[in-house]
N, C-alpha and C positions, 0 to 999 in steps of 0.2 A: 466342311469341317475346318475350324479355324487353328492356325498354327499353335502348337502347345507351348514352344520354348522361344520361337524367334520373336525378337523385340518385345519380350516380356520383362516383368519386374519379378524376379526369382529370389526367394530367401533360402539360404543354405545353412543348417546348423552343423556344428562341428567343423567349420570351415577352415580351421588353421592349420590342419595337417592331414595326412592319410587320405582316405577316400573323399573326405569333404574337400580338401584342397584339389584334388584331382577334379572333382565336379566344378570348382571355381574355374580352373584352367580350360576345361572343355566348353563351359558356357560363356566364357569371357568373349568369344567372337560371335555369339549368337544372341545373347540377351540385351535388353535395353538398359536394365539396371540389376545389379546384383546386390543383395542384402547379405553380408557375411557375419555369422553369428558364432562366437566362441569366447573363450575366457582370456585368450592371450592377444592383447591389443597389438602389441609391436609385430607380432607374426602376421596378423591380419593385414596390418598397413603395408608390410613387405609384399605380400601376395597381391594386394590390391595395386601396388604401384607396378608389379611386374605385368600384370594382366592388362593394366591400362596402357602400358608401354606399347603393347601389341594392338590394342584397340582404343586410340585415345577418346573415342566417343561414347565408350562405356561409362556409365555412372556406377559408382560403388559407395554403398553405405556400410559403414563399419559399426558393428554393434557389439560391444563387449557384455557379455551376459553370462551368469552362472545359472544353467538352466535347472538347478536343483531347486530353486527358489521361485515360487509363483510370483512373488513381488517384483523380482527382477525381471521376470518375463513380462509383466504388466508394464513396467516401466520402459523395457525395450520396445515393445510393440506401440507405445505411445510415441516414442522417438521415431520409430520407422513411419508411423503414420504422418507426422510432421515433416519427415524428411523426403519421403518417396511416394507417399499415398498408399494406393491399394496394392496388395500382394497378389500376383496372378498365379505363381506356383510356389509351393512349399515342398522343401526337400529335408525331411526329418532324417538326419544322419547321425547326430551325436548320440553317444551311448558308451557304456563301459561295462567290463565283466569281472568275475571273480572266480578263481579256481580253488576250490576246498570241499572238503566234506562238510554237509550242512551243520553238523553239531559243532563244528570249529570255526564257523563263519562269524566275522564281525558283524554285529547286528546294525551298527550305525552305517557300515559300508553298504549292507543290503538295502538299507532304507534310501540311501543316496542313489543306489542302482535302480530301484523302483521309480524314485523321483525323476531321473534323467531318462531311463529307457522306456518308462511307461506314462508317467503323469505329464512330463513336458510334451511328449508327442501328441497325447490326447488334448491337452490344454491349447497348444498351437493350433492344432487342426480345428478345434471347437471356435477359436477366435477368428481364424482366417477364412475358413469355408464359406460362411455365410455371404460374404461379399463376392466370392468366386461364383456362388450360385446365382446371386442377384445380377451379376453382369453376364451370365450365361456362357461363361468359359473359365477355365482354370485347371490346375492339376495339384495333386498331392502324391509324392513318391516317399514311401516309408522304407527305410533300409532296416531290414530285419537281419536274419542269419539262417544258415541251413540248419543251425540248432533249433530254429523256430518251426522246423519241418521234421525234426528227429529228437533223439535224446542221447545224453551222455552223462555218466557218472562224474562226479566233482564239478559239474557245471549246472547243478539242479537250479538254482536261483536265476542265474543267467538265461538257461534254457526256457525257464518259465516266463521270463520277461519277453523273450522273443516269440514264444508261442502266443502271447497275448497280442503282440504286433501282428501276427499272421491272421489271427481272428478278427482283430480290430479292422484290419486293412481290407480284408475280404468283405467284411460286412458293410464297411463304408463305401466300397466300390458299388455294392448292391443298392445301398440307399441312395447314391448319386447318380445312378444310371438315368440317362435322359435329361440331365441337367446341363451337360456340356463340360462337366468337371471330371477330368480323368484320374484314376487312381491305380497306381501300381505297387506292388510289393517286390522289394529286392532281397533276394536271400543269397548273399555271397558265401563262398566257402572260404578257406584260408586266403588272405590277402597279405602280402608283403608290405607292411608299413612300419613305422616307427614305433607304434603300439607295441609290437611284439618285442622290441629290444628294450623299451622302457619298462615293460611288465616283468622282464626276467622269466619268460615261460619256462616252466619246469619240462623235463624231458618227455614226460607223459602227453603234454599237450602240443609238443612242436609237430607240426605237419611235414611230411616229406617235401623236398623242394618242387618235385614234379606235379604237386597238387597245388602249390601256390600260383597265384596270379599277381600281377602288379596293380597298384591303385588305379593307374591310368586305365588298364584294361577293364577293370571293374567298372570304373566310371562311364567309359565309352559304351560297354555292353549294356549297362542298365539304362543308360539315357537312350540307347537305341529302342530298347523295349518300351520305355516310357513314351517316346515320340509315337511308337505304333499303338500306344494305349493298350499294352498287353497287362493282363492281371498279374503275372508273375515273371520276373526276370532273374535268372540264375546265371551270373556272369561266368564265362569260362567254359570250354568245351568238356573238359574232364569232370569238373562238378556236375554239368548237366547230365552226363552220362551216369555218373555214380548215384545221382538223385533218381533217375529213371530205374536204375537197378534196385535202389532202396525201395521203390514203390512195389516191385515185384513180390518181395517177401512179406508175409503177414505180420501183424504186430506181435503175436507171440514169439515168433523168431527173433524179433528186435529185443524183446524182453529177455529172452535166454542169453543173447550175445551180451547185452548190458549188464546182466546179472554177473556174468564171468568177469567183465571188465571191472565191474564195482568191487568184486572181492579181491581182484588183483590190486586195484588202487588202495583198498583199505589196508591190505595186507603190506603194501610198500609205500604207505603214505608219507613216512619221513623222508624217503629218498626221492619219491616222485613229486611231492607237493611242499617240499621244504621252502620253497620261494613262491608262495602264492600271493594273489593280490593284483589283478589286472585292473588298473585304473587309469583312465584318460578321457575326461568328459569332453575334450576337443575333438574327438574323432570318433568314428565307429571302428571297432576292431576287425569287422569283416569275417567274423567267425562265430 
């Protein structure tokens, strides 16, 4: 079995901060070439300079791209092909969320969420996987969320996008079995990134400190699972334990619990959801 990450050309979306930046730093000593995709060019250049200082032989291609727009992705992929050639590994990390009751949601924001969280992931995968199959090796790691395995009121649209990623990734793994292309789904719990501060999370959505993990821990844990070609990586010991406990209870129990939570949120929505709108398409929020 060929090495999955060592001396490979790896594309990371949402690479300018949070979990995406942590992936860049973890892979900087392993990859031959890193392709960093995000909207903030200056931040990408800063990260690239830092990782190249530690590994002068590393090649870094900076690609400024707004993944909401297919035309921008097409232009970016053309530039990547000319600059570095074939992508061996794709890490679909970029994404954003929104906290609100669905009847209060900003539809334009929801459309952008679908474009980034679903369309961009599918389109990049569709464009890059054929060459991986042709060469007989490669990998796709999709960063989903624990909400792609569960549900929570006031996160309905975001949860829906992450459930899509769960189903898409599991099915893709089955399709690519025997081709040499590895596929892993990453489902982080709460991750301590700048996303949380930038989004002004309401009290309802703030996780307890003991449940959070760092972006570095998330990246290391998920890359370990990816290297081992595991179907699912849940970074952090406590999130793993909670997920396994979650599986013990049947779906009707979850519905009852979420029903109580939903009524509580609706009753207190002005206090709990007064500052909604989690948006940062340069990173995945890890929740």
